[in-house]
Steps between C-alpha positions, in 0.01 A plus 500: 500500500833582344518523123703239320762554227639232276862563389655304223874501408669368184706239683493324842824655621364857448169404668685372811729804513212751470296307758794503742535882473131580517427267792832565690557127469177389673308344212328160495583265211247284311591249227336510159355171387671371193810717503791459746656837425216750534387585858231729646620739771233650734561809717368846583630830359400866517467634147458863404146637480245394392593144594653543846552198723437190288533121513743398226564180310829511303551231233670478163503348151800355318536749220242486218187303582346501160622347173401588144473240227309415187174313537549122530433426127800719394760372745631199312785562258311381195153615607500796257728693261749705703371824348157444650645563852509871427117504536423179692288548809696507826389438860623607842514227762640430844770244474430174692795550735364847595144384567548473879649854508208635296247325722673641811472859374131451419431358843691770691334773301149393592521648850727799418409865455798594289784343300852642519727370229873470582639389167830645365451856374577454134295411190503128576401563861206713389380216274536244777304742717207502253500123503484507879227762483283289260525192732417703812202679333377155398476420871366844603370751252481775770879512564679826480833446327826686562872429451797567727781680318841392627852440373658312792391320816680717754271547808409871468465474121243217543306694765479803280384289198228345722371837610516664154343262248428596141293370213615223270633633173282318240692659211821329600311170547343540154849546350606168651182332381565625146855371515394157624245459222740620235780276620259204495356558156820609324727251676267200447444586126866533412616215733257255332598620152872470563482171692267317265685625191853432618449176702441312170840588366695233687573316829701795638178706523222248518469507879577869550252770592622800298336779698445859399456795733478865399774592753684172464575538126638855508721397794627211293539741204741715699724198569487381138574846364809535723612142406501586130684835566774297671503221246505723192752752646798568273790661679655804337860612548567853626795718585563777742773727640617496864719769658701454821670766705702466818495769769585496873548125477147444365415343160222710352305326221320722253200367303429598142184702459411299186553177705577294189443488125438208269742630234864413588649728233303798637631427848857472376480837329352669807762329719786628279363852530518468876860382483586782264365756748726353769353723771161463675318799641268506799165640369285445805529427872202463727465400862148485645292329774308192382252256654373147456132507570355269766254240357131567456252330735443136420241376257403138406678515164818642655488235776484223235775656286740569786415178677568277198821692439645497848314251724537174310126442446271523201222754500227246581690383814572859603129583487404187696746590777389861500134386530602281795679792674190714447259246641723460807489877554867588427463699174229701324289366215760387232285566194517865424590745219545789744851650523419798723419513873211720612619813682296413809654154548711472824816351344716573809276272708572220258872572505501495884379137489822399319729668757553178697653302208863409528563567125324826426381606844765775545422638150130510592578684823708754311207565269269555798762733661526743210618346174144414379410641161156483333495219232501594131163501338458299179236545236273210585218483750241222478289668772466164671829411677813676613845387377620169649659560843553325832214550751647302788844378608576126497819342627723327244467162660119505490497489122586229246788556263302644202292707736813649662635610165177661375428662836850641522480639147163671583640651819828621342308649206268682741782634715684612183189684375494694830875595474693775325643456148872394479718807449816534303718729286563435134783638290500526117800588285476541119798534269538579132761288329536575132143545373357252750357543850566261792372505856544334843289491809581455869268443798547531873216368724479742794189372676361150448177561683236258371769272352604403855170307545421410136780281350294427187628829349862570432668840477873519577784740469743455217835667457529864606616688198811713519458873445469627146483874405270631227711586196814312606677288245682167538641215294307175576708213628322256268252498215383173342245361260272244667281244333212275590178346386134572579348258749161329470223579753453241772195270529223636707522461879197508719550871595535580132181308419298659784614843383385434149165365621455804722594750221265329251198451734516122499332379814477688825746525786305216659506261206838546320669229697216259417532562124879441516442178700242383245731518197755297693235251607386459140865442399488795257820629663779359715749677726875475538750678722638822354873472458706721730212597727388392842276643771636627821646266756501564870846663479507873572771576243300397188514731205145619445369617167369852471129548568252737333492879514856622558654823377851638491814291524586181323607272788827310532732396780619629832307769690570782743143555622449374849192286549251545786486207743201271522460364148614149591581222263226421254363146467432544135505177316548128477782496257278384212576642164269733306275296264454596135216384278548294179198406290443125422445392139129494574508851636687624198266313263188654649619858483666457162185332364276789605748748361494314164122524490546872442282669756492877549504424869673167558400289800868494593506884531365688802267742318167314530540415864626850582191643347290260696663605826437867420129413449492347847614835638219663303253272687655598838468872406138452393554595139417152362275220613600138551286392206655768269853384573420128469334548161765735363787275599329185378454655161869587478613154592234328285645676192842353589346159569326485165817583314697246705243229419521582131878478504554228755718315252762779542515427875520126430779547247718702741432245778611215277820683406587592857387197696468188285 
């Protein structure tokens, strides 16, 4: 009798796709009582030894099956003092809506010899895998448990994953379990304290839940900090010197090395010395090759930043669309920190799949026919997933509007990664005029290369400088004093906020969008269009802001470098403007209140949460246990909680001033 293997995926769409590949489309479908979305798929498949030919049932869960909450007597808002929740007993339970799914796994496991887990290969997926394992072992204690390691649902990738299973990583699962418990205890304690203390202040707050989250508040803190930098900015006047010379019909503008000074009299004196000298002398001429580097392979954080900047969607929507593209088999797993492709990965085979497209097909064919270059390797590798890339071609008309934009960005980014850097020639001329030094730069783009397929970066030729000879002297056509004022920083945009969260360890690539959405949902911040900015429209002649990682020239107008055919016109936006974040009065009051309490590590700053995230990595590396991290972090936050409770009047006073 053939052995039986139970396979469990994280979501129904993945279960169906994997079943389709493993069965060659010949599976039988059974409904699951009590849940219309989850199905059981039965088929035969030949696994690698020692399993061999087996009967398979493929099913799924709907994300996390288990919940964690305090015991019933602690769940009501006034059932205990908020501080007691740091130590109150908690219990793990299967939510009522997931009971049919849990029962199905137990039943299917009873007659199985092994359990193969097909959850997403990240920390959260490992934790869901342990939940599935616990349910299956409840039905059959003799089960052998393995997990399939995969990053996309392309046919051969799924077959390899099925034939090369690995063990579940309990360390990663323990890190998630620690985070879930900490978020529950810390979040519930501070949320009850804030809500119960501030609701009594007046009708504006009496029906509000004033939630706290250890990622949510530092995220809000970034927005509030930038708000006050803008609000409190005082412009300062400055003065500079600009020199103009005309040669061969070209106006050459020279920039002062000092740029500007804040002392007008000092600038006047230096300017008069220039005029007294009359003659400028060429002290340096340099002409050299330069390049603009192609982009690094695509990570989750970069997808969210670039997408919210250029595609007219917020980060949460971008990730939802990317998840949909992944589950449909068009792109790889979209939650990854990795910005380097493994050397053994067949990138040309992926490029060949794009050769039939009307927009970038010719460019893809050129790469396959000799212009392919190995992608740059970044510094990050999460050892779980490759960078985000297309795994199959899908026609434009088979996708919805948002899907088209995200898929196109992923494809163009991938093709750009596999291209050559843009090549150019830069010219620098320096002159000495009086006691001051001035310079000018020119750039000619000679080979656009990756820029032909990646319109999200901009690097253009500016004027070609006339010839200057080292040591020659000339009388400038014009020399003037210029003036201006310093400008305030802008309010944070979503790419700015994601970059700050990433740099400060607030959240993971998988959760940043959720934290941003939460502070908007709680009305701690609002968004408004940034003046003078819009995302790309469907026009091919849009001016596109410079992307990350260039070197060499400064950009400008014109251009003599011929572009390679095949890039096509990018469908890169809906015309919506970039949104910037403004804190509400409640958001300002909360951050300002905690600042006024006088913590060494304020809750509005990233330090406590960053330290917690580092401890999660210690669990994954085996250097700390789950219990160690939970207890250490609780003690840190308990100290802050006690001080907040003692000085809650400070928070109330600021809230009254700001809101009431």
